[in-house]
C-alpha positions as CSV (number, residue, x, y, z in Angstrom):
1,M,14.8,118.1,118.8
2,L,14.2,114.8,120.7
3,V,18.0,114.0,120.6
4,G,18.8,117.5,121.9
5,V,16.3,117.1,124.8
6,V,17.7,113.7,125.8
7,A,21.3,115.0,125.6
8,C,20.6,118.1,127.7
9,A,18.7,115.9,130.3
10,A,21.7,113.5,130.5
11,L,24.1,116.4,131.0
12,L,22.0,117.9,133.8
13,L,21.7,114.5,135.4
14,V,25.5,114.1,135.3
15,H,25.8,117.5,137.0
16,A,23.2,116.6,139.6
17,Y,25.1,113.4,140.4
18,A,28.4,115.3,140.7
19,A,26.9,118.0,142.9
20,T,25.9,115.3,145.5
21,D,29.4,113.8,145.6
22,K,31.4,114.9,148.6
23,D,34.3,115.9,146.3
24,N,32.1,117.3,143.5
25,E,33.6,114.9,141.0
26,I,32.5,112.3,138.5
27,T,34.7,109.4,137.5
28,M,35.2,107.7,134.2
29,V,36.2,104.0,134.4
30,I,38.2,102.3,131.6
31,P,38.8,98.5,131.8
32,A,42.3,97.2,131.0
33,R,41.2,95.6,127.7
34,I,39.8,98.9,126.4
35,L,42.8,100.9,127.6
36,Q,45.1,98.5,125.8
37,G,43.2,99.1,122.6
38,F,43.5,102.9,123.1
39,I,47.3,102.7,123.7
40,N,47.9,100.5,120.6
41,E,45.9,103.1,118.5
42,V,48.5,105.8,119.4
43,L,51.5,103.5,119.0
44,P,54.3,103.3,117.7
45,V,56.2,105.7,119.9
46,E,59.9,106.3,119.6
47,I,62.1,105.5,122.7
48,T,65.6,106.2,121.3
49,A,67.2,108.7,123.7
50,N,70.7,107.5,124.3
51,K,73.7,109.3,123.0
52,K,75.6,106.0,122.6
53,I,72.9,104.4,120.5
54,S,72.2,105.3,116.9
55,G,69.3,104.4,114.7
56,I,65.7,104.4,115.8
57,L,63.8,102.2,118.2
58,W,60.0,102.2,118.7
59,I,57.5,100.5,121.0
60,R,55.3,99.0,118.3
61,S,52.5,97.5,120.5
62,I,51.7,96.2,123.9
63,E,49.9,93.0,125.0
64,G,48.6,91.4,128.2
65,L,48.0,94.7,130.0
66,R,47.1,94.4,133.7
67,L,46.5,97.3,136.1
68,G,47.3,97.3,139.8
69,L,47.6,100.2,142.3
70,N,49.0,102.9,140.0
71,T,51.1,100.2,138.3
72,L,50.8,98.7,134.8
73,W,52.2,95.4,133.6
74,F,52.5,94.5,129.9
75,T,54.6,93.0,127.2
76,A,56.1,95.5,124.8
77,T,56.9,94.7,121.2
78,I,60.0,96.7,120.1
79,H,61.1,97.4,116.6
80,G,64.3,99.1,115.5
81,E,66.1,100.1,112.4
82,N,69.8,100.8,111.8
83,V,70.5,100.2,115.5
84,A,74.1,100.5,116.6
85,Y,75.9,101.0,119.9
86,Q,79.2,102.8,120.4
87,G,80.5,102.9,124.0
88,K,82.1,100.7,126.5
89,I,81.3,97.1,127.7
90,G,83.2,95.8,130.7
91,G,85.4,98.9,130.5
92,L,86.5,98.1,127.0
93,P,85.6,100.2,123.9
94,A,82.8,98.6,121.8
95,N,81.3,99.4,118.4
96,L,78.3,97.1,117.7
97,H,75.9,97.1,114.8
98,F,72.5,95.3,115.2
99,G,70.7,96.6,112.1
100,T,67.0,95.7,112.3
101,V,65.8,94.8,115.7
102,D,62.6,93.0,116.7
103,S,62.2,92.0,120.3
104,T,59.8,91.9,123.3
105,L,60.2,93.0,126.9
106,N,58.0,92.4,129.9
107,C,57.5,95.7,131.6
108,E,56.2,97.2,134.9
109,T,55.2,100.8,134.8
110,S,54.4,103.2,137.6
111,I,52.2,106.2,137.1
112,Q,51.7,109.4,139.2
113,Y,49.4,112.3,138.3
114,D,50.4,115.8,139.4
115,T,47.1,117.6,140.0
116,K,48.6,121.1,140.0
117,K,50.6,120.7,136.8
118,H,48.1,118.4,135.1
119,V,51.0,116.1,134.1
120,L,50.9,112.3,134.2
121,Y,54.4,110.9,135.0
122,I,55.1,107.4,133.6
123,Q,58.1,105.4,134.6
124,P,58.6,102.0,133.0
125,R,61.2,99.3,133.8
126,A,62.0,95.8,132.5
127,V,61.0,93.0,134.9
128,E,62.4,89.9,133.2
129,E,65.8,88.3,133.3
130,G,67.8,88.4,130.1
131,K,70.2,85.9,128.6
132,K,73.7,86.2,130.1
133,G,75.9,88.1,127.7
134,D,72.9,89.3,125.5
135,V,74.1,92.8,124.8
136,L,71.1,93.8,122.8
137,W,68.7,92.9,125.6
138,L,70.8,94.9,128.1
139,L,70.7,97.9,125.7
140,L,66.9,97.7,125.5
141,V,66.5,97.4,129.2
142,S,68.8,100.4,129.8
143,I,66.7,102.5,127.3
144,L,63.4,101.6,128.9
145,S,64.3,101.4,132.6
146,G,64.9,104.3,135.0
147,R,63.5,107.1,132.8
148,Q,60.4,109.1,133.7
149,Y,58.2,110.3,130.9
150,P,56.0,113.3,131.6
151,V,52.7,113.4,129.7
152,E,50.8,116.6,129.7
153,V,47.1,116.0,130.1
154,Q,45.2,118.4,128.0
155,K,42.0,120.0,129.1
156,I,38.8,118.2,127.9
157,K,36.8,120.2,125.4
158,P,33.6,121.6,126.9
159,I,30.4,119.5,126.4
160,V,27.7,121.7,124.8
161,A,24.0,120.8,124.4
162,K,21.4,123.1,122.9
163,V,17.7,122.7,123.2
164,S,15.5,125.3,121.5
165,N,16.9,128.6,122.8
166,K,18.7,127.2,125.9
167,T,22.4,126.2,125.8
168,V,24.1,124.2,128.5
169,E,28.0,124.1,128.6
170,I,29.9,121.7,130.9
171,D,33.6,122.2,131.4
172,M,35.5,119.1,132.7
173,E,38.7,119.5,134.7
174,I,40.7,116.3,135.3
175,S,41.4,116.2,139.0
176,N,43.0,112.7,139.3
177,I,44.2,109.7,137.4
178,H,44.9,106.3,139.0
179,T,44.7,102.6,138.4
180,T,43.6,99.6,140.4
181,N,41.9,96.2,139.9
182,D,42.4,96.2,136.1
183,R,40.7,99.6,135.8
184,L,41.8,103.1,134.9
185,F,40.0,105.8,136.9
186,I,39.8,109.4,135.6
187,A,38.2,111.7,138.1
188,M,36.8,114.9,136.7
189,R,35.4,118.0,138.3
190,P,32.5,119.5,136.2
191,T,31.6,123.2,136.0
192,V,28.2,123.9,134.4
193,K,27.6,127.2,132.5
194,T,24.4,128.4,131.1
195,P,25.1,131.3,128.7
196,Q,22.4,133.8,127.9
197,K,19.5,132.5,125.9
198,D,19.8,132.8,122.2
199,E,17.3,134.9,120.5
200,V,14.3,133.0,119.4
201,K,14.0,133.0,115.6
202,Q,10.9,134.5,114.3
């Protein structure tokens, strides 16, 4: 019971704070170090999407994450298996086999949140100079750079607290996502619902 009372009070305080804000929003702030941990938990992610490249390439992990104004910088560790390229180099046909690939790339990534579609657009690009004539490095750069990845931001599940016969439900709609000063900011617009009281048990 005590836990329920504390939880309900906390939720009501959150709503009270949000109601006094000029935009009726609350903001979650995630430091770069914590965000890097979150990202690495969901990796690896496949990045192979080139008709001229066969095999599979993944971003295995990231390191050194820094956050600027809607911009992220990090070093990506890339792993590939059975990687091959069939196309043209310098206007001449080329058929290259790399097999297993392990490499790193320094990347800069811009983000933009579409508030109407609830989609976060992520566009990475390599920001380091490769070795002259290093075909594999050029291929990795071409795969990562210039593509925009849309990420659908799912609605947050409602927060529900129940104390005795009273239930409080808070819906959270994400209204904006941005980064600056090594922080990720997630703005949320809460809506508080108080369903009819449950029948008191006899």
